[in-house]
N, C-alpha and C positions, 0 to 999 in steps of 0.2 A: 262469745267460745271459751271453750276449755285453750288451755294451751297444749300443741299437739308435739309428742316424740316420735316418731318415725323410726321401726324399728326394720330394716334390709338385711339380713340374716337366718339364710332358710334354715341355716343347720342345728339351730333354735328348739326345746324339745317344748312340747306342752307345758307343762312342770316351770320349765324356767320362762317363757311366753306370763306365765300366771303370775309369778314372780317379781316382773318387770311391771306387768300390770299392776298388778299389787303398791309396788314402792311407787306409780306416779304418781296412783290416785290418792295415793296418799299427803301428796305434794301437789295439787289442782290439776295435774294434768292426765290429759288421754291419749292412749299408746294406742300408733295403729302400727299393724304388721301387713307388710309388704312382703312375699316371698321371689316375684321375679320381677323383674327392672320395670318393665314397662310401667306396671300399677305402681309402682315406687316412683315413678316422676311424677304419675297423677298424684300421689296426694303428700311430694313433698310442698305444697306451693306452701302450707299453711304451717308447716314446721317450723319446729323453733330449736328443736335436739335432730339431727340423725348421728344413728347406730349403724353405720357400714362399713364396710370396706369400699362402698363407692362412693368417691370421691368426685365422680360425676353428677351426683345428684344434686351438689351445692348450685349447679349453674338452675338447677327448674325451685330452687327454695328461698328465696330472697328474702325470707325472714329468720332466716338460720341462725345463731347466736353461737351456736355447739355441736361441732364433727367430733363424735367420739368409733375411733377404726379399732377392730377388733383383734388387730395384729398390734403384734410388739414393736416393731418397725415403723415409720413415719415417714422415711423419705417418700416413696412415693403419693404423698398429700401435701407435701411444702408448699412444693410449685401454687399448686387452688387456692391454699390459705391464705402463703405468704403474697402472692401477687395479683391475684384475682378476686379475693374476698377476704380484704384487712378486715382485722374487728372481729372476725368467729376465730371462736375458742378450738384449739386443736392436741385430742388429746388420744391414746392407745391405750393399747389391753397392756402395757410389758407387767410382768409377774404372775402371767395367766402360764406361760408356756418352762417355765422353768422347769416342773416336772415332768412331762414328756420329754422333752429335749435331754434331759441329765439322764432319762434313761436308754435312748437312745445312743446317748456319748457311749455308756459303760457299753452297750451290744455293739456296738461296731469296735470300739476298744479291744473288748473279750475275743471277737473275732479274729481280729488281725493276729495278736497277742497268742492266740490258741490256733493260729494256720487253718480254718475253718475253710473257705475257702478250697485249701488245696485238698483237706482230707475229703474235702466231697470231692474234689475230681476224681480221689484214690479209689472213693468207692462206686462213682460212677461209673468206672470202668471195673467193676471188679474188683480192685485192687483192696490189697491188706496189705498195708505201709503203717508202720507205729513211732516210727524216729525221728520226726519233723520236729526241730529244737523249739521250745516253744517260750511265753515269756510270760509272767506274772505281774500285776498291777502291787504288789506286796512289793516293796525294795525299788515302786518307779520313780523317775526324777517327773514328776507332772509338771506342768508350767501353765495355768489358766489365762489363755489370754482376754481377760475381758471375768471383771470380778461381779457381775449384774447377778438377777436373778438366776439366768442361768448354770452363770459360772457359780453359785453356790448352791446352789443344787446337786451339782456333777461336783462339787466339793466333798457333800455330803455321802455321799453314798460311794466315791472312790476312798474315802478313810476309811469307812467298812471293810475295806480288802484289807486292811490292812498297815503295818505300819509304813512309809513311803512319803516322800518326800513332795508335798503340795504347794505348788509355789504362784502366788496371784500375780498379775499385773496391772493397772490402772492405771490411767492417767495422772491422777494423783500420787499413788503410795501409798492409800490410806486401806486400812483393812478394814474389812466386815466382818464383822459380828465372830471371829476369833477363829472361826473355819480353818486360815491357811497358816501354815509354817511361818509367811513370811509375804508381804505385797510388795513391791517395788514398783515405782513410776516406768510408765514407759519408755522412758528415756535413760532406760540403764537396758531393755529390751536387749540387747546385744550383748554385753555382759551375760545372761544369764540363758540364753539360747543353747551355747555350747555343753551347760550343762542340764539338756533337757533329753530324758528319753522321750516323754509324749507331750507333746504342742498341741492343746488344744485352743481352738481359736472361737469366739462367741462375742465376738463385735459389729458394731451398727454396720451401716454406711454413713461415713460423714466426711467429709474433704481431709480431714486428719487421720482417715485410716482408709482412703484409699489406695491400695499399692504397697499396706506396709510389711507384709511380707513376701519378699520381691525374692529376683533372687540369690542378693548377697547373703540375705538373710537365712534364707533356706540353706545356703550353705557354712550359715555357723551352727545348723544343727549337727549333734554327731554323727559318725555316720551308722544307719540301723535304725536310728530316730525314727518314732511314727509323729503323725499329724493328723486328725480332726479339724473340720470347718463347719462348724452348723450358725455361721453368722450371717453372714457375706458373704456373697463371692468374690466381690472386688476389693475385700480386704488380702486378697492371698492375687500372687502373679503363678494361674493354670502353667501358664506356657514354662516357665521354670522350674514348676514342681513337675510336671511331666516327663524334662529332663532328670531330673531327680533320680524317676522310679525307676527310669528305664537305664541311668548310668548303676541304679544300683547303693545309690547314696543315700537312699533313705529304708529303712524297714516296711512299707507300707502307707498309706495316705487314707482316709475315709473321708469324702466328699457328701457332704449334703446342700452346699447351695453352690449358683456356680456366676460369672460373673454374664451370663445368657442362658436365660431358663425357656424352653430347654435348651443346651446347647445345638450346636449347629450337626445334622449330619457326619459331618465330617472334620467334627474337633476329637481331636485326639484323647479323651478325657476317656470315650466309649469302651476303651481297647487296649490301653497304658492298663502295663502290667505291673502288680502290685496298689491296685485302685480300688476301694471298697464307692459302689455308689450306688447312690442314694435319689432321690427325683423329687426332692426340698420336702419329704415328709414328715420330717423329726418333730415340727413344729406346726404341725394346721391341724386341725378343729376333729380329728376320727377321733381322738380319747375324752371321752366327757367329762371327765375328772377337769377337761381343760377349757369347756365350755363354759363348765357351772361355775367357772373361775372367770371366765369373760365377763358373766353375768356381775359376779360382785364385785367386780370391780368398775363396772359400770354404775349399781346400783351405790357404792360406795360415795364416786366424785358426782354423783346425779346428784348425792343427803350436800354435796358440799357446794353446788352448784347453787341449788336453792336456798344455799343463806348465806351467800356471796361469799363463799371463802375459794382461795384456790384451788385447784384440781387438783391431789396428787400425781398425775399421771399426764400433765400437761405438760407437751411438747413446747421445747425452747425451738423458736421460729430455726433460729441463726443457729445453733449449733446441732438442729437436724432430730434430737431426740431428747 
């Protein structure tokens, strides 16, 4: 019997499925596509590789040796692999979402800087006001908290708007690809925040990032600063952010991720003044390019898997990314 890859990702196009089938066949694997969960569970028994967002399929796949998830974050898959199925390799699709999320960052930044929400309210009432003060990315002091794929792609796009200070913050202070004016270790975050006009957060969920931007650090941002979070909601104290916005301490904030998704109906984020709210849409699989990249990255790691090499997007189970 041929070695089997079970693919349970309904968003794949016919062309993407053909690419996966061809790559698998070249290495002696059979590819089994199952879009609904019931049939995926039935087909999981003989699968050596699972390409799916459903970690529950591991329970039905005793022969599985590798779980590749189509998301960039892997925190939801750590327990099933680390505690329940030790020996199964876990990889993610980090590197597939930078383009779409960076474009989202630019969109919400310009929406806030140019007061689009307020102007839409003006014209909705058939008004004609033109004097709201606006901001420009040009000349802004931008801090990117997270310099991975998302941070790098965002830096490229923000740089195109003209001279601006673009600072990166990551765990070790290493500068990736010269895209930033400077990169500092996260231990120096408190001294960077007071010099930040726009803070962009693209952090993964790890024990070190939970609650990182708490009330104290939000208070270090200059009055009128803006915040964008497209990483994980757990990195930000939402209650403290709402209080800052209500008090007028910040110019605005854009959240695409939340501590609880969706937020409870009575959560103040739903109608907080100055908050641009999107329902975790910055990085899903609705952009065709993103899905193409997910397939590209899987095939790249599949070749390495077949050759017995380390996977490029292997998740460090203890660190969580």
